[in-house]
N, C-alpha and C positions, 0 to 999 in steps of 0.2 A: 504493500500500500504506500502511495506517495506521501511525503511529509507535508506538513502545513505550509512550509516555505515554498516547496515546489509547486503546490497547488495555487498558492497566491501568485507566483510568477506566471503560471499558465492562464489564470483568470485575467491578469493584467494584459497579457499578450493578446488574448482573444477579444478583450474590450477594445484594444487599439485597432485590431483588424475590423471589428464591427463598425467602428467609426469611419474607417476608410470605405467599406462596402456601402454603408449608408450614404456617404457623400457621392460615391459613384452612381448609386441608384438615382439620387436627385438630379445629378448632371445629365444622366441618360434620359430621364423623363423629360427634361427641358429640351434636349436635342431632338428627341422623337417627336415632340409636339411641333417644333420648328420645321422639321422635315415634312411632317404631315401638312402643315400650312402651305409649304412650298408646292407640294403636289396639287393641292386644291387650287392654288393660285394660277396654275398653268392649264387647268382643265378647259376653261373657256377658249383659250388659244388653240388647244389641241382639237376641239370640236370644229371650230371654224376652218382651221388649216386642213382638216380631214375632209370637210365638205367641199372646199375648193379643189383639193387634190382629186377627189372623185369626179367632180365635174370636168376637170381638165383631162383626166384619163379616159373619160367617156366620149370625148370629142373624136370625130372621125379623123383618121390619118394623123393622130397625135400619139407619139410614143416616147418613151425614155428608157435608157439602158437599165436603170435601177428598178423599172417596172416589168422588165422582160424576164419571163421564166425560162430557164435553160432546159432544153430537151433531155440532156444527159447530165447527171450530177456525178462529177468525178471527185470533188473535194469540198469539204465543209469547213466553215469557220465558226467558232463558238466564243462569244464574249462571256467570260465568267466573272461575276461581280461578288466579291467577298469583302471582309473587313481587313483593316490593317492591324487590328489588335484583337486580343482574346478577351477572356472574362465575359463572354456573351453566351454562356451555356453551349447548346448544340447548334448555334446559328451557322457558323462556318462549316461544321461537319455535315450538316444536312444539305446545304446547297452544293457542296463539293461532291457528295454522294449522288445527288440528283444529276449533276453534270457527268459523272462517270457512267451512270446508267445510260444517259443519252449517247455518249461517245461510243459505247459498246453496241448500241442498238441502231445507230444511224447508217451503218453499212458502207461508209466511205472514210478515207483518211480525214482526220480532223486536226486543224491547227487552232490552238487556244490563245486567246487574247485575254490576259489576266488583269483584272482591275481589283487591286487589293493585294497586300503582301501575303496574307494567309493562303489564298488560293494559288498565288504564284509559287510559293515555296513548296506546297504540297504537290502540285501538278508536276513541277520539275523533279521533285524527289521520286515521284511514281513513274517517271519516264515518258510523260506526255509531251507533245510537240508544242511548246510555248514559244510563240513567235514575237510577242510584244507584251510589255508589262506597263501598268500605270498604277499610281497610288490613288487611293480613294479619298477625295477631299471631304472635310467635315461640312463645308458649306459650298456645294458645287454650283457652278454657273455654266452657261452655255460655252463660254471660253474654255472651261476645263474639259468639256465633253468633245470639243471640236477635234483634237488630235485622235481620239478614239474613233470617232465617226470617219475621219479622213482615212485612217488605216483600213477599216473594213470596206469603205466605198472604193478606194483605190484597188484593193485586192479583188473586189467583185468586178469592177469595170475592166481591169486588165485580164480577167479570166483566170486569175490565180485560184479563186474559189468560185463555186457555182451557187452557193447558198450560205446565208449567215443566220445564226441563231444567237439568242442572248439568254443566259442563265442568271436568274436573280431571285431574291426572296420577296414574294408579293406580300405587302403589308395589309392585313385585314383589320386588326385592331391591336391594342396594346398587349393582348394575351395571345392572339392567334396570328401565325405567319405561315406562308405556303411557299416552299421552294418550287420554282417553275422554270421551264424552258420554252421560249416562244420564238417564232420566226421574225427576223428583222429585214432581211433581203432575200429575194426580191419583194418589194412592196406589193400587196394585193389589195388595192383600194376597194374593190367590190366584194371582197371576202376577207374581212378583217378579224374574224373570230380568233385566229391563232396569233395575232400580232401583239406586241408588247404593250401597246397603248389601247387595246380593245375595250377595256372596262371604262375608259374615259370618253369614248366616242360611240357608245351603244345608243345614246339618245339621238344621234344624227339621223335625220330622215333622208334615206337614199331613194325614195320613190320618185321616179321621173327625173333623176339627177341629170340625165343627158339632155332633157328638154328645157331645163331652166335657162333663162335668158341672161347670160353674162356677156359683158363687153370687155374684152381683154386688150390691154395696152401695156407692154408690147404683145406680140403674138403668143398663143398658148405654149408653143415649144420653148420660148425663152422663159416663160413663167415656170414651166416644169423644171428647167435647169436650176431654178432657185428654190422652188417649193419642195421638190423631192429630197434633195440633200438636207434641207432644214427639217423636214418631217422625220427623216432618219435620225438626225441629231435629237429631235424631240423625244423619240421613242427611247433612245439611250438615256437621255436626261431623266425621263420619267422613271425608267427602270432603276437608275442609280438612286433617285430620291426614295423610291419604294424600298430598296435595299438598305439605305441608311436608316429610314424609319424603323425597319424590321430589326436592324442591328442594335439600335439604341433601345428599342423596347425589349429585345431579348436580354440585353445587358442589364436593363432596369429590373426585369423579373429575376434574373440570376443573382444580382446583388441584393435584392430584397429577400430572396430565399436564403442567401448566405448570412444576411443580418439576422433573420429569424432563427436560423440554425445556431448562430453564435450565441444568441440570447438563451436558447434551450441548453446549449452546452455549458454556459456560465452557470445556469441554475443547477445542473448536475454536479459541476465541479465545486460550486459553493456548498452544496449538501455534503460532498465528500470532504471538503475542508473542515466543515463544522464537525463532522464525525471524527476526523483526525485530531482536531483541537480537543474534542470531548474525551477522546481516548488518551491524549497526552495529559490532560488535566486529571483524569481518573488515575492514571499511572503515577502522577506526582503525589496525589492525595494518598494513594496506597503506600508510596515510599515514605511519606511523612508519618502515616499511622504506624507503619512497620517499625520506623526508627523510634517512635515514641514508646511502642510496646517493648522494644529491645532495651531502652533506657530503664523502663520500669522493672524489667527482669533483672 
């Protein structure tokens, strides 16, 4: 049985750790809320951009290379979004496992574009073909997303890859998250169910989209050259925001659980310490009584 001094040291150490986990939980809750607000702030833009994209794509004799589906799929690219740090429960493990299942099932060679150090390190360690890596910014902007989008679009336009998918964790609420893999390129304006931004554009009415009267200046082809790359960036941006909100909420839950477990452990150790103290006091009393009896004898 541990001594009273040893138990006091353990209790003090656990209290210090619980203070750290409690602070991390509060910080993660704030960051998750901020990321969620960023997602909501871009939804209106996503809906309108998607409506215009559909109208442009429905125009006769208007096409764009990023909208063109390849007849033969020889190579696939996968953007894997994970965190740069741990202490988030099973957040990183779950999305990496989901990505590995996809890689094994897709049936073509896959090149991985890792966003986040955790995914990068593990995919390299397991022997996957990681062709580019990016850090995951705490407060991402479109400028942060542009290099990622440029890599995948260049690879698709040059024929290096024939399709691009994105693996991220879909933020449902502070408790629930869902690892998912969705298609990024080629864009499918009239069939967006499997796209990364699908949940934000479900309310877009596509009925009679090709008959709507739009006057384009400049011509539709020039607009597609601008809108399609930006919509691709938007999908990556939304996915990273979803992943960030999921990571921070997972860390918040994990740190709250750690704090609760620390409180329970402190209670158990405090009880053991009290027992050890009681045993020590009883032993000292017995020694005193025994010494007194010996003196009397």
